[in-house]
C-alpha positions in Angstrom: 0.0 -0.1 0.0 1.6 3.3 -1.2 0.6 6.8 -1.8 1.1 8.1 -5.5 1.4 11.6 -6.7 2.9 13.0 -9.8 4.8 9.7 -10.6 6.4 9.5 -7.2 5.6 6.5 -5.0 5.6 7.1 -1.4 5.6 4.0 0.9 4.5 5.6 4.1 2.9 2.5 5.5 6.1 0.8 6.1 7.6 3.7 8.0 6.8 3.8 11.8 7.5 6.6 14.8 9.6 5.2 17.8 9.2 6.9 21.2 11.9 5.8 23.6 12.5 6.4 27.6 15.7 5.9 29.4 17.5 6.6 32.5 20.8 8.6 32.8 22.9 9.1 35.8 25.0 12.1 36.5 27.5 12.9 39.4 27.8 16.2 41.2 31.1 17.8 42.6 31.0 15.3 45.7 30.7 12.3 43.7 27.0 11.9 44.6 24.9 10.0 41.9 21.4 10.9 40.7 19.4 9.4 38.0 16.7 11.1 35.9 14.5 9.9 33.0 15.1 10.8 29.4 12.9 10.5 26.4 13.6 10.6 22.8 12.0 10.1 19.1 13.2 8.5 16.1 12.0 6.5 13.3 11.9 2.9 11.7 11.1 0.9 9.0 9.0 -2.4 8.7 11.6 -4.9 7.1 10.2 -8.2 8.0 8.3 -10.5 10.0 8.5 -14.0 11.6 5.7 -16.1 13.2 5.1 -13.9 16.3 6.7 -10.6 15.5 6.9 -7.7 13.3 10.5 -6.6 12.6 11.5 -3.1 12.3 15.2 -1.7 11.5 16.3 1.7 13.1 19.5 3.5 14.0 21.4 2.1 17.1 21.6 5.7 18.4 17.9 5.8 18.6 17.5 3.0 20.9 20.5 3.0 22.9 20.4 3.4 26.6 16.9 3.0 26.5 14.5 1.5 29.3 11.2 1.2 27.2 10.4 1.8 23.6 7.0 2.3 21.7 6.2 2.1 18.3 3.4 4.3 16.5 2.2 3.1 13.1 0.8 5.3 10.4 -2.8 5.3 11.9 -1.5 6.7 15.3 -1.6 3.6 17.2 1.1 2.6 19.6 2.5 -0.7 21.0 5.4 -1.6 23.0 8.7 -3.0 21.3 11.6 -4.7 22.5 15.3 -5.2 21.1 16.4 -7.9 18.8 20.0 -6.7 18.2 21.9 -3.7 17.6 25.6 -3.0 15.8 27.1 0.3 17.1 29.7 0.6 14.4 27.1 0.4 11.6 24.6 2.4 13.7 21.9 -0.3 12.9 19.5 -1.8 15.2 16.4 -4.2 14.7 13.6 -4.1 17.3 10.2 -6.1 17.4 6.6 -5.8 18.2 4.4 -8.8 19.0 1.7 -9.3 16.3 -0.8 -10.0 18.8 -0.2 -6.5 20.3 -1.1 -4.8 17.0 -5.1 -4.6 16.3 -6.4 -6.0 13.1 -7.3 -2.8 12.0 -3.8 -1.5 12.2 -2.6 -4.8 10.2 -4.7 -3.7 7.5 -3.0 -0.4 7.1 0.7 -1.3 7.4 3.0 -3.0 4.9 6.6 -4.6 5.0 8.8 -2.3 2.9 10.0 -3.0 -0.4 13.9 -3.0 -0.6 15.8 -1.6 -3.5 19.3 -1.8 -4.3 21.7 1.1 -3.3 24.5 -0.2 -5.2 22.6 0.8 -8.5 21.9 4.5 -7.3 23.4 7.1 -9.5 24.1 10.9 -8.2 21.2 13.1 -9.2 18.4 10.8 -8.9 15.6 11.9 -7.0 14.9 10.5 -3.3 12.3 10.9 -0.7 12.8 11.0 3.0 10.2 9.9 5.3 10.4 9.9 9.4 9.2 11.3 12.6 10.9 14.6 12.1 11.4 16.3 15.3 8.8 14.0 17.4 5.9 15.8 15.5 4.9 12.6 13.5 5.3 11.4 10.0 6.5 13.9 7.3 7.8 13.5 3.8 10.7 15.5 2.1 11.8 15.4 -1.4 15.5 15.8 -3.1 18.2 14.4 -4.9 21.0 12.0 -4.3 23.9 14.5 -4.0 26.8 12.0 -3.5 27.8 8.2 -2.7 30.4 6.9 -0.5 30.6 9.8 1.6 32.8 9.8 4.9 32.2 11.9 7.8 33.0 12.4 11.4 30.1 12.1 13.8 29.9 12.7 17.4 28.2 10.4 20.0 25.9 12.6 22.1 26.0 10.2 25.0 29.9 9.5 25.2 31.3 12.4 23.4 33.5 10.2 21.5 34.0 10.7 17.6 33.3 8.0 15.0 34.2 7.9 11.5 31.0 6.9 9.4 32.0 5.7 5.9 30.1 4.8 2.8 27.0 7.1 3.4 24.6 8.4 0.8 24.3 12.3 0.5 21.1 13.9 -0.1 19.6 17.6 0.0 16.4 16.1 1.2 15.8 17.5 4.7 16.6 15.0 7.5 15.9 16.2 10.8 16.2 15.1 14.4 13.6 12.4 14.6 14.1 11.0 11.0 16.8 8.9 12.2 15.9 5.5 11.4 13.4 6.5 8.8 13.4 5.5 5.2 15.3 7.0 2.2 13.4 5.9 -0.9 13.8 6.0 -4.7 11.0 7.3 -6.6 9.6 3.9 -6.9 9.0 3.7 -3.3 11.8 1.3 -2.6 14.0 1.7 0.5 17.6 2.5 -0.5 19.0 3.9 2.5 18.2 4.2 6.4 18.2 8.0 7.6 21.4 9.1 9.6 20.5 12.5 11.1 23.1 12.4 13.9 25.8 12.8 10.9 24.0 16.0 10.0 26.3 19.1 10.6 24.2 22.0 12.1 26.3 24.4 10.6 25.3 23.5 6.9 22.1 23.1 5.1 21.1 20.4 2.5 23.8 18.0 3.4 21.7 15.1 5.0 23.2 11.3 5.0 21.8 8.0 5.0 23.2 4.6 5.3 23.0 2.6 1.9 20.6 -0.3 2.5 22.4 -3.1 0.5 25.7 -2.4 2.7 23.8 -3.4 5.7 21.1 -6.1 4.5 23.2 -9.2 5.6 23.7 -7.4 9.2 19.8 -6.6 9.3 19.1 -10.2 8.6 21.6 -11.3 11.3 20.4 -9.1 13.9 16.7 -10.2 13.0 17.7 -13.6 13.9 18.6 -12.5 17.4 16.4 -13.6 20.4 14.2 -10.9 21.4 15.2 -9.1 24.9 13.6 -6.7 27.2 15.5 -5.2 30.0 16.5 -7.3 32.9 16.1 -6.3 36.5 19.4 -5.1 38.0 19.2 -7.9 40.6 19.2 -10.6 37.9 21.5 -8.7 35.6 24.6 -10.3 34.3 28.2 -9.0 34.6 31.6 -9.7 33.1 34.1 -8.4 35.8 36.7 -6.5 34.2 37.8 -2.7 34.0 38.4 -1.4 30.8 39.4 1.7 28.5 37.6 3.0 25.5 39.6 3.0 22.3 37.7 5.4 19.8 38.9 6.2 16.4 41.4 8.7 17.6 43.2 6.7 19.9 43.2 3.7 17.6 45.0 5.7 14.9 47.3 7.1 17.4 48.5 4.0 19.0 47.7 1.7 16.1 45.1 -0.5 17.9 41.8 -1.7 17.0 38.6 0.4 17.9 36.9 -1.3 21.1 37.2 -1.6 24.8 40.7 -2.3 26.0 40.9 -4.6 29.2 43.2 -3.6 31.6 42.1 -5.5 34.5 40.3 -8.7 35.3 38.4 -8.6 38.5 38.7 -11.7 40.8 35.6 -13.6 41.4 34.0 -12.2 38.0 33.0 -14.1 35.0 35.9 -12.6 33.2 38.3 -14.5 35.7 36.8 -18.0 34.8 37.3 -17.4 31.0 40.1 -17.1 28.5 39.6 -13.2 28.5 43.1 -11.6 29.1 44.1 -8.2 30.3 45.4 -6.4 27.1 42.5 -7.9 25.0 40.5 -5.5 22.9 36.7 -6.5 22.9 35.2 -5.5 19.7 32.1 -7.6 19.7 29.5 -9.1 22.0 27.4 -11.9 21.0 28.5 -11.1 17.1 27.3 -7.4 17.6 29.9 -4.6 17.5 30.6 -2.7 20.6 32.9 0.5 20.5 32.8 1.5 24.1 32.1 0.4 27.6 28.7 2.2 27.5 27.6 0.3 24.6 28.6 -3.1 26.1 26.7 -1.9 29.4 23.8 -1.0 27.5 23.8 -4.5 25.9 24.2 -6.3 29.2 21.1 -4.9 30.5 19.2 -7.3 28.5 21.3 -10.4 29.8 20.6 -12.5 32.9 23.3 -13.8 35.3 24.0 -17.2 34.3 23.7 -16.9 30.6 26.4 -18.0 28.5 27.6 -15.4 25.9 30.6 -14.6 23.3 33.0 -12.0 23.2 35.1 -11.4 20.0 38.5 -9.9 20.9 41.5 -8.7 19.2 44.6 -9.9 21.3 48.2 -8.6 20.9 50.7 -11.1 19.3 53.8 -10.8 17.1 51.8 -10.2 13.9 50.0 -7.3 15.4 46.3 -8.4 16.6 44.7 -12.0 16.3 41.0 -12.1 16.5 39.6 -14.8 18.9 36.3 -15.8 20.3 35.8 -16.3 23.9 32.9 -17.8 25.9 31.9 -16.9 29.3 29.2 -17.4 31.7 27.7 -14.0 33.2 27.7 -13.6 37.0 25.5 -11.6 39.2 26.7 -8.2 40.9 26.6 -9.9 44.4 29.4 -12.6 43.5 31.6 -9.8 42.6 31.2 -7.3 45.5 33.6 -8.9 47.9 36.3 -9.7 45.1 35.9 -6.3 43.7 36.1 -4.5 47.3 39.4 -6.5 48.1 40.9 -5.6 44.8 40.3 -2.0 45.0 41.6 -1.9 48.7 44.7 -2.8 47.0 44.8 -0.4 44.3 42.7 2.3 45.5 40.5 2.6 42.7 36.7 3.1 42.7 34.6 0.3 41.3 32.3 2.4 38.9 34.3 1.7 35.8 34.0 -1.9 36.4 30.7 -3.1 38.0 28.7 0.2 37.6 29.9 0.4 33.9 28.0 -2.9 33.2 31.2 -4.8 32.6 
């Protein structure tokens, strides 16, 4: 089902609005911490289904650090959503809504998006951007494909880290906050990109960016096959048990290291101490999903219970540079680490916030 006008096909039923809520902790000058609720808005594209769920792709930065998500369909009806999987490096995430939660009337008005081939795009082609601009609801803007294979430097608003984003489509179709995760369409109504508004520089106009859909199709399929996970209560949450340091793009280039999380201390009594994880390893993936910061890993761990076995992908220093290894470990609860962590910190005088409280 699509809207047609003047030869343009606008596939609105495939695009959804996403409203998220999260919790952020802040510390004052005296080290006291307080938490407050945050909220945000973005967009998504219905890209598939399984027997029980409708699957929606969006940007990772739309749903990261969230405690709850709601998806609003074209008819204005909203349902709760849960996470399937994320990849921070590609800035792609897949979320799911239960079909049983979607009213029959709504089901008749929505549709799975038709996916195009972004490899066949030519500069100068007309494109259409659809999304939940500024959180006001679905809107449509029209423009042209200005360039392909663009590389820009974006800043993560939650960590302040800079990230190099490559292979982007550039368009002069207006892409605003809230459009993130929405669809960039060709004139036949096929999805050829995922809007990436976080990469838009506020100092310029007419320079929006999108992730080419063909470059992440395999990743989307992989994330769609992940187990759907909700947020786990803190008492039941699993932890790895290490202290780490983020290696962003700047540090990676300066020290010739992979981007990821540098493990500088294994906590006695934690899950890591009973695994093959070693100090000086750099964690690059968690359960096959890219992680580039402790904050990113912490967010993923909020959806895993103690006792679950997970796989870490690490880059380990060797005579040849770095070798990639996969390590399995069984997550432990926070309580199992307290005594060991306190004893460790009494020796080195460090606070435990960058180990246990970082979700690692």
